[in-house]
N, C-alpha and C positions, 0 to 999 in steps of 0.2 A: 353184648359181652363187655365187661368192664375193662378199662385200660389199665396199664401197669400202675399209673399214678393213683387211679381210683382204688385199686386193690391195696396199695401201700397205705393210703389214708385210712381205709377201713380197718386194717389190721393194726396199724400203729396206735390207734385210739385204745385198743384193748391191751396190746402188749407194749409196754413202755421201753423195753430194751431190745426191740426188734429192728433188724436191718435187712432190707430186701435189695438185692443187687442183680443186675442183668448178667454180668460176667466177672469172674474172679481169676486173676493171673496166678496167684500163689495159693493153691488149695491147702497146702500143709499149714500155712499161717491161719487160714480161715477155719479149718477143722480144729486147730488147737485153741482158737478163741471161742468156738461155739459150744454151748451146753446142749443144744438140740439142733439137728440139721433138718430142714425141710427142703426137699429137692425133687427134681424129676427122677423117675425110676429107671434111669439108663444103666446099661451094663457096667460102664466104667465107674459111675457114681456108686452103684451097689458094691462093687469090689473094693473101692477106696474106703467106704464106710465100714466094711467088714474088717479091713486091715487096721484102721484107726480105732475101731470099737466105739464109735459115737452113737448115741441114741438118735433115731431118725424117724421122720415121717416121709415116706416116699409117695410121690404123686405120679400117676400115669397120665401122660399127655394125650389129648384127643387124636393126634396124628399117628399114634402108635397103637397097635392092637395088643391089648393086655388080657391075659387070662387070669 
């Protein structure tokens, strides 16, 4: 499995304006700055994205059961 830094390096080569972070304290600021949100498909994240209306790619983590 790739580490966090390995994944960041692979993606940043392709996407020049890409920023990957572990944790964000102010989600309203992050959502307002984002053109596209790539995030874990948790219930809170899904509801926040529905409210702000941002396009998103939601990823299911291995530790959760997704249908």
